[in-house]
TILORO-444593 format. One record per residue (C-alpha): x, y, z. Coordinates in steps of 0.2 Angstrom, whole numbers. Example, Ala and Ser with C-alpha at 12.3 -4.5 7.8 and 13.67 -1.06 7.14 Angstrom:
BEGIN
{x = 62, y = -22, z = 39}
{x = 68, y = -5, z = 36}
// end
This chain:
BEGIN
{x = -297, y = 136, z = -25}
{x = -291, y = 148, z = -39}
{x = -276, y = 159, z = -35}
{x = -287, y = 174, z = -35}
{x = -299, y = 166, z = -22}
{x = -284, y = 161, z = -11}
{x = -277, y = 179, z = -11}
{x = -294, y = 186, z = -7}
{x = -296, y = 174, z = 7}
{x = -279, y = 179, z = 14}
{x = -284, y = 197, z = 13}
{x = -300, y = 194, z = 22}
{x = -292, y = 184, z = 36}
{x = -278, y = 198, z = 38}
{x = -292, y = 211, z = 39}
{x = -303, y = 201, z = 52}
{x = -287, y = 198, z = 62}
{x = -282, y = 216, z = 62}
{x = -300, y = 221, z = 69}
{x = -299, y = 208, z = 83}
{x = -292, y = 214, z = 99}
{x = -284, y = 202, z = 111}
{x = -276, y = 202, z = 128}
{x = -257, y = 203, z = 130}
{x = -248, y = 200, z = 146}
{x = -233, y = 211, z = 150}
{x = -222, y = 208, z = 166}
{x = -215, y = 224, z = 173}
{x = -197, y = 223, z = 180}
{x = -198, y = 238, z = 193}
{x = -186, y = 240, z = 207}
{x = -182, y = 222, z = 209}
{x = -201, y = 217, z = 209}
{x = -210, y = 209, z = 195}
{x = -228, y = 213, z = 191}
{x = -240, y = 206, z = 178}
{x = -251, y = 219, z = 168}
{x = -264, y = 214, z = 155}
{x = -267, y = 225, z = 140}
{x = -281, y = 224, z = 127}
{x = -271, y = 226, z = 110}
{x = -273, y = 224, z = 91}
{x = -260, y = 217, z = 79}
{x = -257, y = 234, z = 71}
{x = -252, y = 242, z = 87}
{x = -233, y = 247, z = 86}
{x = -221, y = 244, z = 99}
{x = -219, y = 262, z = 104}
{x = -238, y = 263, z = 107}
{x = -238, y = 247, z = 117}
{x = -225, y = 255, z = 129}
{x = -235, y = 271, z = 130}
{x = -250, y = 261, z = 135}
{x = -241, y = 251, z = 148}
{x = -233, y = 267, z = 156}
{x = -251, y = 275, z = 157}
{x = -258, y = 259, z = 165}
{x = -243, y = 257, z = 178}
{x = -245, y = 275, z = 184}
{x = -229, y = 276, z = 193}
{x = -220, y = 292, z = 190}
{x = -202, y = 288, z = 185}
{x = -190, y = 289, z = 170}
{x = -195, y = 275, z = 159}
{x = -183, y = 280, z = 144}
{x = -171, y = 266, z = 147}
{x = -185, y = 252, z = 147}
{x = -188, y = 241, z = 133}
{x = -198, y = 225, z = 129}
{x = -189, y = 208, z = 130}
{x = -198, y = 193, z = 122}
{x = -192, y = 178, z = 132}
{x = -198, y = 163, z = 121}
{x = -190, y = 171, z = 106}
{x = -175, y = 176, z = 115}
{x = -175, y = 194, z = 107}
{x = -177, y = 212, z = 111}
{x = -192, y = 222, z = 103}
{x = -181, y = 237, z = 99}
{x = -189, y = 243, z = 83}
{x = -203, y = 254, z = 91}
{x = -211, y = 258, z = 74}
{x = -214, y = 239, z = 70}
{x = -231, y = 233, z = 74}
{x = -235, y = 217, z = 85}
{x = -240, y = 208, z = 69}
{x = -223, y = 212, z = 60}
{x = -214, y = 205, z = 75}
{x = -226, y = 190, z = 76}
{x = -232, y = 194, z = 94}
{x = -248, y = 185, z = 98}
{x = -258, y = 182, z = 114}
{x = -247, y = 168, z = 120}
{x = -232, y = 179, z = 120}
{x = -224, y = 183, z = 137}
{x = -216, y = 200, z = 137}
{x = -205, y = 208, z = 150}
{x = -203, y = 227, z = 151}
{x = -186, y = 229, z = 159}
{x = -171, y = 241, z = 159}
{x = -159, y = 239, z = 144}
{x = -144, y = 244, z = 156}
{x = -141, y = 233, z = 171}
{x = -126, y = 229, z = 182}
{x = -113, y = 216, z = 176}
{x = -99, y = 209, z = 186}
{x = -83, y = 210, z = 176}
{x = -66, y = 201, z = 180}
{x = -53, y = 212, z = 172}
{x = -36, y = 205, z = 165}
{x = -29, y = 209, z = 182}
{x = -40, y = 197, z = 190}
{x = -50, y = 210, z = 200}
{x = -68, y = 211, z = 198}
{x = -78, y = 227, z = 195}
{x = -97, y = 230, z = 195}
{x = -102, y = 241, z = 180}
{x = -119, y = 245, z = 173}
{x = -119, y = 240, z = 154}
{x = -131, y = 239, z = 140}
{x = -139, y = 221, z = 139}
{x = -149, y = 226, z = 123}
{x = -134, y = 232, z = 112}
{x = -124, y = 220, z = 102}
{x = -108, y = 214, z = 112}
{x = -96, y = 224, z = 101}
{x = -105, y = 240, z = 107}
{x = -106, y = 235, z = 125}
{x = -87, y = 232, z = 126}
{x = -84, y = 249, z = 118}
{x = -95, y = 256, z = 131}
{x = -86, y = 246, z = 145}
{x = -69, y = 252, z = 139}
{x = -75, y = 270, z = 138}
{x = -80, y = 268, z = 156}
{x = -63, y = 260, z = 161}
{x = -52, y = 272, z = 150}
{x = -46, y = 259, z = 139}
{x = -42, y = 264, z = 121}
{x = -44, y = 252, z = 106}
{x = -59, y = 243, z = 113}
{x = -59, y = 232, z = 97}
{x = -45, y = 222, z = 104}
{x = -55, y = 216, z = 119}
{x = -71, y = 205, z = 121}
{x = -81, y = 196, z = 134}
{x = -78, y = 178, z = 139}
{x = -88, y = 166, z = 149}
{x = -79, y = 156, z = 162}
{x = -76, y = 138, z = 157}
{x = -89, y = 128, z = 165}
{x = -79, y = 112, z = 168}
{x = -65, y = 122, z = 178}
{x = -79, y = 130, z = 189}
{x = -86, y = 113, z = 193}
{x = -69, y = 105, z = 198}
{x = -63, y = 106, z = 215}
{x = -77, y = 116, z = 223}
{x = -68, y = 119, z = 239}
{x = -53, y = 127, z = 230}
{x = -64, y = 138, z = 220}
{x = -73, y = 144, z = 236}
{x = -56, y = 149, z = 243}
{x = -50, y = 156, z = 227}
{x = -66, y = 168, z = 226}
{x = -62, y = 175, z = 243}
{x = -44, y = 180, z = 237}
{x = -49, y = 189, z = 221}
{x = -68, y = 193, z = 223}
{x = -66, y = 210, z = 231}
{x = -78, y = 220, z = 220}
{x = -75, y = 238, z = 215}
{x = -91, y = 246, z = 211}
{x = -88, y = 258, z = 196}
{x = -105, y = 265, z = 197}
{x = -102, y = 271, z = 215}
{x = -85, y = 279, z = 211}
{x = -84, y = 298, z = 209}
{x = -66, y = 301, z = 203}
{x = -68, y = 308, z = 186}
{x = -58, y = 323, z = 180}
{x = -67, y = 339, z = 178}
{x = -84, y = 333, z = 182}
{x = -88, y = 328, z = 200}
{x = -106, y = 323, z = 195}
{x = -100, y = 310, z = 183}
{x = -99, y = 292, z = 189}
{x = -85, y = 280, z = 184}
{x = -68, y = 285, z = 178}
{x = -72, y = 293, z = 162}
{x = -78, y = 311, z = 162}
{x = -91, y = 312, z = 149}
{x = -90, y = 331, z = 148}
{x = -71, y = 330, z = 143}
{x = -71, y = 321, z = 127}
{x = -53, y = 322, z = 120}
{x = -49, y = 330, z = 104}
{x = -39, y = 321, z = 91}
{x = -25, y = 326, z = 80}
{x = -32, y = 325, z = 62}
{x = -16, y = 319, z = 55}
{x = -11, y = 304, z = 66}
{x = -27, y = 301, z = 75}
{x = -19, y = 302, z = 93}
{x = -27, y = 312, z = 107}
{x = -21, y = 330, z = 106}
{x = -18, y = 330, z = 125}
{x = -11, y = 318, z = 138}
{x = -23, y = 306, z = 146}
{x = -19, y = 314, z = 163}
{x = -27, y = 330, z = 157}
{x = -44, y = 322, z = 153}
{x = -44, y = 308, z = 166}
{x = -42, y = 309, z = 184}
{x = -33, y = 296, z = 196}
{x = -36, y = 279, z = 191}
{x = -34, y = 263, z = 201}
{x = -34, y = 252, z = 186}
{x = -16, y = 259, z = 181}
{x = -9, y = 251, z = 196}
{x = -2, y = 233, z = 195}
{x = -9, y = 222, z = 208}
{x = 3, y = 214, z = 221}
{x = 8, y = 196, z = 217}
{x = -2, y = 182, z = 226}
{x = 7, y = 171, z = 239}
{x = 13, y = 155, z = 233}
{x = 0, y = 144, z = 242}
{x = -14, y = 155, z = 235}
{x = -7, y = 154, z = 217}
{x = -6, y = 135, z = 219}
{x = -25, y = 135, z = 222}
{x = -28, y = 144, z = 205}
{x = -14, y = 134, z = 195}
{x = -20, y = 119, z = 184}
{x = -8, y = 111, z = 172}
{x = -15, y = 114, z = 155}
{x = -15, y = 103, z = 139}
{x = -19, y = 109, z = 122}
{x = -37, y = 102, z = 125}
{x = -39, y = 112, z = 141}
{x = -33, y = 128, z = 132}
{x = -46, y = 125, z = 118}
{x = -60, y = 123, z = 131}
{x = -54, y = 140, z = 139}
{x = -56, y = 148, z = 123}
{x = -73, y = 141, z = 118}
{x = -83, y = 154, z = 129}
{x = -80, y = 170, z = 119}
{x = -97, y = 179, z = 117}
{x = -104, y = 183, z = 99}
{x = -100, y = 201, z = 96}
{x = -115, y = 203, z = 85}
{x = -128, y = 198, z = 98}
{x = -133, y = 206, z = 114}
{x = -129, y = 200, z = 132}
{x = -147, y = 195, z = 135}
{x = -148, y = 185, z = 119}
{x = -133, y = 175, z = 125}
{x = -141, y = 170, z = 142}
{x = -132, y = 183, z = 152}
{x = -142, y = 191, z = 165}
{x = -141, y = 205, z = 178}
{x = -127, y = 202, z = 190}
{x = -119, y = 188, z = 181}
{x = -100, y = 188, z = 179}
{x = -90, y = 188, z = 164}
{x = -71, y = 190, z = 160}
{x = -65, y = 205, z = 151}
{x = -50, y = 200, z = 141}
{x = -39, y = 206, z = 127}
{x = -45, y = 194, z = 113}
{x = -35, y = 199, z = 98}
{x = -17, y = 200, z = 102}
{x = -11, y = 214, z = 90}
{x = -10, y = 229, z = 101}
{x = -11, y = 244, z = 90}
{x = -3, y = 261, z = 94}
{x = 2, y = 257, z = 112}
{x = 7, y = 274, z = 119}
{x = 12, y = 276, z = 137}
{x = 6, y = 294, z = 136}
{x = -13, y = 289, z = 133}
{x = -13, y = 271, z = 138}
{x = -9, y = 269, z = 156}
{x = -24, y = 258, z = 160}
{x = -22, y = 248, z = 143}
{x = -4, y = 245, z = 146}
{x = -6, y = 240, z = 164}
{x = -21, y = 228, z = 160}
{x = -11, y = 220, z = 145}
{x = 4, y = 218, z = 157}
{x = -8, y = 210, z = 170}
{x = -15, y = 198, z = 157}
{x = 2, y = 193, z = 151}
{x = 8, y = 191, z = 169}
{x = -6, y = 179, z = 173}
{x = -4, y = 169, z = 157}
{x = 15, y = 167, z = 162}
{x = 11, y = 162, z = 181}
{x = -3, y = 150, z = 176}
{x = 6, y = 143, z = 161}
{x = -7, y = 147, z = 149}
{x = 8, y = 150, z = 138}
{x = 24, y = 140, z = 138}
{x = 41, y = 148, z = 141}
{x = 58, y = 141, z = 145}
{x = 66, y = 142, z = 163}
{x = 78, y = 156, z = 157}
{x = 62, y = 166, z = 151}
{x = 53, y = 163, z = 167}
{x = 67, y = 171, z = 177}
{x = 66, y = 187, z = 166}
{x = 48, y = 188, z = 168}
{x = 50, y = 185, z = 187}
{x = 64, y = 199, z = 188}
{x = 53, y = 211, z = 178}
{x = 38, y = 207, z = 190}
{x = 49, y = 210, z = 205}
{x = 55, y = 226, z = 198}
{x = 37, y = 232, z = 194}
{x = 32, y = 227, z = 212}
{x = 45, y = 237, z = 220}
{x = 42, y = 252, z = 210}
{x = 23, y = 251, z = 213}
{x = 26, y = 250, z = 232}
{x = 38, y = 264, z = 232}
{x = 24, y = 275, z = 224}
{x = 33, y = 280, z = 209}
{x = 23, y = 292, z = 198}
{x = 14, y = 283, z = 184}
{x = 21, y = 293, z = 170}
{x = 39, y = 292, z = 176}
{x = 52, y = 289, z = 163}
{x = 70, y = 292, z = 162}
{x = 67, y = 304, z = 147}
{x = 63, y = 322, z = 151}
{x = 45, y = 328, z = 145}
{x = 46, y = 336, z = 129}
{x = 35, y = 351, z = 125}
{x = 22, y = 345, z = 112}
{x = 25, y = 360, z = 101}
{x = 43, y = 358, z = 101}
{x = 41, y = 340, z = 96}
{x = 30, y = 344, z = 82}
{x = 43, y = 357, z = 75}
{x = 57, y = 344, z = 77}
{x = 47, y = 332, z = 67}
{x = 44, y = 345, z = 54}
{x = 62, y = 349, z = 53}
{x = 67, y = 331, z = 51}
{x = 55, y = 329, z = 37}
{x = 60, y = 345, z = 28}
{x = 79, y = 341, z = 30}
{x = 78, y = 323, z = 26}
{x = 84, y = 316, z = 43}
{x = 88, y = 298, z = 47}
{x = 70, y = 294, z = 52}
{x = 65, y = 275, z = 54}
{x = 49, y = 279, z = 45}
{x = 58, y = 284, z = 29}
{x = 61, y = 269, z = 18}
{x = 78, y = 266, z = 10}
{x = 79, y = 266, z = -9}
{x = 67, y = 252, z = -15}
{x = 79, y = 247, z = -28}
{x = 93, y = 244, z = -15}
{x = 86, y = 230, z = -4}
{x = 98, y = 225, z = 9}
{x = 105, y = 208, z = 10}
{x = 114, y = 197, z = 24}
{x = 128, y = 186, z = 21}
{x = 137, y = 175, z = 34}
{x = 144, y = 159, z = 39}
{x = 131, y = 150, z = 49}
{x = 127, y = 132, z = 55}
{x = 113, y = 122, z = 48}
{x = 104, y = 106, z = 54}
{x = 90, y = 97, z = 45}
{x = 82, y = 85, z = 58}
{x = 75, y = 74, z = 44}
{x = 91, y = 71, z = 36}
{x = 103, y = 56, z = 41}
{x = 119, y = 64, z = 47}
{x = 132, y = 61, z = 59}
{x = 136, y = 80, z = 62}
{x = 120, y = 88, z = 69}
{x = 126, y = 106, z = 63}
{x = 137, y = 109, z = 48}
{x = 144, y = 126, z = 43}
{x = 139, y = 134, z = 26}
{x = 139, y = 151, z = 18}
{x = 122, y = 159, z = 20}
{x = 115, y = 173, z = 9}
{x = 98, y = 181, z = 14}
{x = 90, y = 191, z = 0}
{x = 72, y = 198, z = -2}
{x = 62, y = 184, z = 7}
{x = 74, y = 170, z = 3}
{x = 88, y = 161, z = 11}
{x = 101, y = 152, z = 0}
{x = 116, y = 142, z = 6}
{x = 132, y = 137, z = -2}
{x = 147, y = 126, z = 2}
{x = 158, y = 141, z = 6}
{x = 159, y = 160, z = 2}
{x = 169, y = 156, z = -14}
{x = 155, y = 146, z = -22}
{x = 142, y = 159, z = -19}
{x = 142, y = 164, z = -37}
{x = 136, y = 147, z = -42}
{x = 119, y = 138, z = -39}
{x = 115, y = 136, z = -21}
{x = 114, y = 119, z = -12}
{x = 96, y = 124, z = -7}
{x = 85, y = 138, z = -5}
{x = 72, y = 142, z = 8}
{x = 57, y = 153, z = 4}
{x = 51, y = 161, z = 20}
{x = 35, y = 168, z = 16}
{x = 22, y = 160, z = 27}
{x = 34, y = 151, z = 38}
{x = 35, y = 150, z = 57}
{x = 50, y = 158, z = 65}
{x = 54, y = 150, z = 83}
{x = 68, y = 156, z = 93}
{x = 80, y = 142, z = 100}
{x = 90, y = 152, z = 112}
{x = 100, y = 150, z = 128}
{x = 110, y = 165, z = 131}
{x = 120, y = 158, z = 146}
{x = 126, y = 143, z = 135}
{x = 129, y = 155, z = 120}
{x = 116, y = 146, z = 110}
{x = 108, y = 157, z = 97}
{x = 97, y = 147, z = 86}
{x = 82, y = 150, z = 74}
{x = 70, y = 136, z = 70}
{x = 61, y = 138, z = 54}
{x = 45, y = 129, z = 50}
{x = 43, y = 130, z = 31}
{x = 26, y = 126, z = 23}
{x = 27, y = 113, z = 10}
{x = 13, y = 104, z = 0}
{x = 13, y = 89, z = 12}
{x = 15, y = 98, z = 29}
{x = 30, y = 107, z = 36}
{x = 49, y = 106, z = 34}
{x = 60, y = 110, z = 50}
{x = 76, y = 119, z = 48}
{x = 88, y = 124, z = 62}
{x = 100, y = 138, z = 59}
{x = 114, y = 142, z = 72}
{x = 121, y = 160, z = 74}
{x = 138, y = 164, z = 81}
{x = 133, y = 178, z = 92}
{x = 119, y = 190, z = 98}
{x = 122, y = 203, z = 85}
{x = 121, y = 191, z = 71}
{x = 106, y = 182, z = 78}
{x = 96, y = 198, z = 80}
{x = 99, y = 203, z = 62}
{x = 95, y = 186, z = 55}
{x = 80, y = 183, z = 66}
{x = 73, y = 200, z = 62}
{x = 75, y = 197, z = 43}
{x = 66, y = 180, z = 45}
{x = 51, y = 187, z = 55}
{x = 49, y = 201, z = 41}
{x = 51, y = 188, z = 27}
{x = 38, y = 176, z = 35}
{x = 26, y = 191, z = 33}
{x = 32, y = 194, z = 15}
{x = 42, y = 209, z = 18}
{x = 60, y = 213, z = 15}
{x = 74, y = 221, z = 26}
{x = 70, y = 237, z = 17}
{x = 54, y = 238, z = 27}
{x = 54, y = 252, z = 39}
{x = 52, y = 241, z = 55}
{x = 68, y = 231, z = 52}
{x = 79, y = 241, z = 62}
{x = 67, y = 242, z = 77}
{x = 64, y = 223, z = 76}
{x = 83, y = 221, z = 78}
{x = 84, y = 232, z = 92}
{x = 69, y = 223, z = 101}
{x = 78, y = 206, z = 99}
{x = 94, y = 213, z = 106}
{x = 86, y = 221, z = 121}
{x = 77, y = 205, z = 125}
{x = 93, y = 195, z = 123}
{x = 101, y = 208, z = 135}
{x = 88, y = 204, z = 148}
{x = 91, y = 186, z = 146}
{x = 110, y = 188, z = 150}
{x = 110, y = 183, z = 168}
{x = 128, y = 188, z = 172}
{x = 130, y = 203, z = 183}
{x = 135, y = 219, z = 172}
{x = 153, y = 225, z = 176}
{x = 154, y = 238, z = 190}
{x = 139, y = 231, z = 199}
{x = 140, y = 220, z = 214}
{x = 129, y = 204, z = 215}
{x = 115, y = 206, z = 228}
{x = 114, y = 195, z = 243}
{x = 97, y = 187, z = 244}
{x = 99, y = 186, z = 263}
{x = 98, y = 205, z = 264}
{x = 83, y = 206, z = 252}
{x = 65, y = 204, z = 257}
{x = 58, y = 193, z = 242}
{x = 44, y = 181, z = 242}
{x = 52, y = 173, z = 226}
{x = 39, y = 159, z = 223}
{x = 25, y = 172, z = 220}
{x = 35, y = 178, z = 204}
{x = 36, y = 161, z = 195}
{x = 23, y = 148, z = 190}
{x = 20, y = 135, z = 204}
{x = 29, y = 122, z = 194}
{x = 45, y = 132, z = 193}
{x = 43, y = 137, z = 212}
{x = 44, y = 119, z = 217}
{x = 60, y = 116, z = 207}
{x = 71, y = 127, z = 218}
{x = 73, y = 131, z = 236}
{x = 67, y = 149, z = 240}
{x = 85, y = 156, z = 243}
{x = 91, y = 149, z = 226}
{x = 76, y = 156, z = 217}
{x = 79, y = 173, z = 225}
{x = 97, y = 173, z = 220}
{x = 93, y = 169, z = 202}
{x = 79, y = 182, z = 201}
{x = 90, y = 195, z = 208}
{x = 104, y = 191, z = 196}
{x = 92, y = 193, z = 181}
{x = 85, y = 209, z = 190}
{x = 102, y = 217, z = 188}
{x = 98, y = 219, z = 169}
{x = 82, y = 228, z = 171}
{x = 85, y = 238, z = 187}
{x = 87, y = 254, z = 178}
{x = 69, y = 254, z = 170}
{x = 55, y = 265, z = 175}
{x = 39, y = 258, z = 180}
{x = 31, y = 261, z = 162}
{x = 46, y = 255, z = 153}
{x = 47, y = 239, z = 163}
{x = 28, y = 235, z = 159}
{x = 32, y = 238, z = 141}
{x = 47, y = 227, z = 141}
{x = 37, y = 213, z = 150}
{x = 23, y = 215, z = 136}
{x = 37, y = 214, z = 122}
{x = 45, y = 199, z = 130}
{x = 28, y = 190, z = 131}
{x = 25, y = 195, z = 112}
{x = 42, y = 186, z = 108}
{x = 37, y = 169, z = 115}
{x = 34, y = 156, z = 101}
{x = 16, y = 153, z = 107}
{x = 11, y = 171, z = 109}
{x = -6, y = 175, z = 103}
{x = -11, y = 158, z = 98}
{x = -28, y = 152, z = 103}
{x = -33, y = 134, z = 102}
{x = -49, y = 125, z = 96}
{x = -54, y = 107, z = 93}
{x = -60, y = 105, z = 76}
{x = -62, y = 91, z = 63}
{x = -56, y = 94, z = 45}
{x = -67, y = 89, z = 31}
{x = -62, y = 71, z = 25}
{x = -53, y = 67, z = 42}
{x = -60, y = 54, z = 55}
{x = -51, y = 61, z = 70}
{x = -52, y = 78, z = 80}
{x = -37, y = 90, z = 78}
{x = -32, y = 106, z = 86}
{x = -33, y = 122, z = 76}
{x = -22, y = 137, z = 82}
{x = -28, y = 154, z = 77}
{x = -15, y = 169, z = 78}
{x = -15, y = 187, z = 72}
{x = -8, y = 182, z = 55}
{x = -10, y = 164, z = 52}
{x = -20, y = 147, z = 55}
{x = -10, y = 132, z = 62}
{x = -16, y = 114, z = 60}
{x = -9, y = 104, z = 75}
{x = -8, y = 86, z = 79}
{x = -18, y = 83, z = 95}
{x = -8, y = 69, z = 102}
{x = 9, y = 77, z = 99}
{x = 6, y = 95, z = 99}
{x = 16, y = 98, z = 84}
{x = 11, y = 109, z = 69}
{x = 7, y = 100, z = 53}
{x = 2, y = 115, z = 41}
{x = 2, y = 134, z = 42}
{x = -9, y = 145, z = 32}
{x = -7, y = 164, z = 31}
{x = -21, y = 176, z = 32}
{x = -12, y = 186, z = 19}
{x = -15, y = 172, z = 6}
{x = -33, y = 170, z = 11}
{x = -46, y = 174, z = -3}
{x = -62, y = 171, z = 6}
{x = -70, y = 162, z = 20}
{x = -88, y = 158, z = 25}
{x = -99, y = 147, z = 35}
{x = -111, y = 133, z = 29}
{x = -124, y = 136, z = 43}
{x = -134, y = 120, z = 40}
{x = -119, y = 109, z = 43}
{x = -110, y = 121, z = 54}
{x = -94, y = 120, z = 44}
{x = -81, y = 134, z = 41}
{x = -73, y = 135, z = 23}
{x = -58, y = 145, z = 18}
{x = -50, y = 147, z = 1}
{x = -32, y = 152, z = -1}
{x = -21, y = 157, z = -16}
{x = -15, y = 143, z = -27}
{x = -32, y = 134, z = -26}
{x = -29, y = 128, z = -8}
{x = -46, y = 126, z = 1}
{x = -49, y = 119, z = 19}
{x = -65, y = 116, z = 28}
{x = -68, y = 111, z = 46}
{x = -82, y = 109, z = 59}
{x = -79, y = 115, z = 77}
{x = -80, y = 102, z = 91}
{x = -76, y = 113, z = 106}
{x = -87, y = 127, z = 102}
{x = -100, y = 135, z = 90}
{x = -92, y = 138, z = 73}
{x = -96, y = 157, z = 74}
{x = -83, y = 159, z = 88}
{x = -69, y = 153, z = 76}
{x = -76, y = 162, z = 61}
{x = -77, y = 178, z = 71}
{x = -59, y = 176, z = 77}
{x = -53, y = 175, z = 59}
{x = -64, y = 189, z = 53}
{x = -59, y = 200, z = 68}
{x = -40, y = 199, z = 64}
{x = -44, y = 203, z = 46}
{x = -54, y = 218, z = 52}
{x = -39, y = 224, z = 64}
{x = -27, y = 223, z = 50}
{x = -37, y = 237, z = 41}
{x = -34, y = 250, z = 55}
{x = -23, y = 265, z = 52}
{x = -18, y = 280, z = 63}
{x = -28, y = 293, z = 53}
{x = -45, y = 285, z = 58}
{x = -46, y = 297, z = 73}
{x = -50, y = 281, z = 84}
{x = -67, y = 279, z = 76}
{x = -72, y = 261, z = 71}
{x = -81, y = 255, z = 56}
{x = -93, y = 244, z = 65}
{x = -102, y = 239, z = 49}
{x = -86, y = 232, z = 41}
{x = -82, y = 222, z = 58}
{x = -99, y = 214, z = 57}
{x = -98, y = 210, z = 38}
{x = -81, y = 202, z = 41}
{x = -86, y = 192, z = 57}
{x = -104, y = 188, z = 53}
{x = -101, y = 174, z = 40}
{x = -116, y = 180, z = 30}
{x = -128, y = 173, z = 42}
// end
């Protein structure tokens, strides 16, 4: 056949097909019953017309506006109502379901409590999570996502799982609640008629949360589980187990139904991205409480490692929060008096005009501060009799130089450490007066370990804060240096388990405390109950003056200061390697980890990343960094889209600024996380 004959044949066939009507079966999902209807249709009928025909045939008077067509075999929604059946490829063998787009979903919140909420099963998960957060009054929904429960954990120890469900499976029906502010007809916690107005300059709500939201049970921290109930939930986790736990994140660019989630299924709502933007006690009572709860469970179930000293601090803060919650302290209580908002704005203006000592005002850029001190150094890979040796250290820009002594500081240094892209790990035991900083410095063939020992808390806070900023490529002239120093000092103060002068040590005999429920089961077994109570009460002396909100914020800050904070693990295989390895993903870096030892091999910073994409044919993620460094890996514990979305999601979050009025650039999110699918 000639080309012209072929094209005319195609035209004839299409015309004949268009004139031919055929029978289409559509199932109606109506009030928990499903009925089949047969309709005579043509290929040029658009989806909107098909739904109209269907409603006319059903003859049941009701609001059908939320209904849409779901094509089961193709696993997709037919939402483009102007598209024809031909354009979608729907033929006589198709099985369509006419079903509501909004259906009930069971959600386990970070506080381990389950709520039932009607959500969209047809919108992409990014939009559905935004909708959920709006209903729960959680700002910054881009930090959260939905996670499937790990299948293997659900199959193990079925008896224990049944018991566990009875403990935490009290379902709060959010659709049935009627506690919104200002609008008694509005279900859920959020009053849809009272949308907050935003300050155009800094993007924060212009009025406090309490004015546009009513009382909210999600702001109250849950009582700790009894020790025997906690043991049922506790499973010692290896890196591989943590990788399996993180494999179940849903794809943000596809809907729930497309990911095999059906009406009444249960998902976990969790803070996925660990970079909490603009945490403000005034507007974020629910968000702060849920972050606290997620952190608390991560500590209790040892999803993140911490030292015994740190575990006692977390226990003391939990005990304090538990006490204040039971004493019904008002949620917004703080030791600081409420300041009139107009007064605050005038003060801020006054400071700006008069040039006050504001932390936001950068020092003169030409005068970058430097540190110079006598510190001790230890290089584990060097053969030496003395583990630590004293040198004169100078910290300037993002580089540490060390010299034999202060007098020789004008000459060439013995060695220099360039901190950009390094890992900064605390090596601290306050009770033993040990203030160490472990630096993991990236080099061509892996990582160099360097240990620096400071003399006291003040020195440690200054040097560690400088190291943290330098690792991100920032100097001590950066505005957050002072607040970083203060945060480190306040955390060390909490770690100081000695009773402050003027306060008497409490006798655990006189206190009612179920101490084992404030620590992980492993630590609970280590001590007798009275011993543990005494140690928690000792640590509590340092936090006893905090208000409820301050204590939760302090708990979150302490969690953020742990070396493993925010790292999510995945089993991958790097290009050219014959064995599986662990990839750690954090808010600012990727870490290649040896699976057998758990030790980091190489770190790559997002700030050095030029581009990243996916080869969908071989399911391989490729990332290019500065200086012609390129890595590629396939994912073994999950689909490569999960890992790719994590990386793109963190890049997206780094673009946020306060002047955005809390609106999100969803198109940019999908562009960064989609991998050019």
